[in-house]
Structure formats: C-alpha cells, structure tokens
N, C-alpha and C positions, 0 to 999 in steps of 0.2 A: 474323592481323588484316588485314582488308581495308578499303579506303576511305580517304578523306581527312578528317582532323579539323580543325576550326577551333580553333586553339590558344587563342583568346580565349574561346570559349564551351564548349569540350569538353576532356576529358583522357582518358588511358588508365587504366582501372581493371580489374584482373584480365585484361588483354589485350584489353579491349573499349573502343571509343570510347563515352564516356559524357558526357552533358551535365553541365556544372558546376552544382551546386545554387545556388539563390538564398539570400541571407541573410534572417533574420527581423528584421534591424536596422530600427529606426524612430527618428525624432526627434520631440520634442513640439512644436517650432516651428522656423521658418526665419528668424527675425529676433530680434535681441537689442539691448539698450541697451549701448553700448560703455563700460561702467562697471566691468567686472571682477567685478560682482556678479550681474547677470542672466545666466542660463545656458540653454543648449540641452541637454536631457537625451537622451542616446543610449542606447537600450534594445535588448536582444536581440543585441548584437554577439557573435559567437562568441568564447569564451574564448581568449586568446592572440592575438587579432587586433590589427592595427595601425591606429590612427586617426591620420590625417595632415591637417594644415591648414597651408597656406603653407610647406611644407617642414619643419615641426616634427611629429614623430611621438611617440606614446605607446602603450603596450600597454594594450588594453582589459581591464577587469575581467571582462567577459563575462556574457552571459545577462540574463534579465529581473530576477533577484534582485539583480544588481550593476550598476546603470546607471552610465554614464560621463557626464561633463559637459564642455561647451565654453563658455568665456567669453573675453572680450577687452576690453582698454581702448583698442583702436585701431579707429576707424571704418573699415570696409572691407567688401569682399565676399569671403567665404571659401568655398572648396570643401572640404568635409569628405569624406574617403574612408576607408572601413573595408575593410581587406584581410585575408583569411585563406584560404589555399589549402586545399581546391580551390574554395571559394565564389567566385561572381562578386563583384566589388567593389560595395559600396554607396556611392553618391556622391550628395551633396546640396549645395545652396548655402545658406549662411547669410549674411544681411546684418546687419552691426553698424552702428548709427547712433549 
C-alpha cells in the first residue's frame, strides 16, 4: 500500500486507500416547533447508525422503510449527526422554536 490517506475522508479497504462513501440520509425539514409533537423525520440512515443531538445518542432504525424522528420541548439550535462507519457523517442543523 502506497500513499497517504486522509483519515477523515478515506479508509483502507482490502489493502487500498478508498474514499469513505456518503450516506443517503435526508431530513424532511430543518425547523420544528419545540412542543415535543412536531418532528423532523430522518430517512435513509444506515441500519445500526448512531443519531446524536446535544450529546444524546440513539441507534437508528435504518433505511427508507424505517425512518427515525427527532423532536424536542426545548427551544434551541440542534446539530443532528448520523454516524456509521465507514460512511461519512451526515450533519444538519435543526432549529426548534
């Protein structure tokens, strides 16, 4: 194996430097009412991935058939991160008013 890999963007697969794949994760909106009822729907997260917001994590159901949701009762700005190796993290900001 030759060359230098960027550990944030690449990994070693079968002895070769390989780009980390992007996720198919999407969200249906980036703002919610902070009432615990209004939700952001997270679709396409890889099965077994971790969804984190403000230090709290949960395991994603995964895929398009099993969307996950985020809601809050606290008005704030939240960074939602979906992580699943070897995929690049999916990061989005959700504003709760």
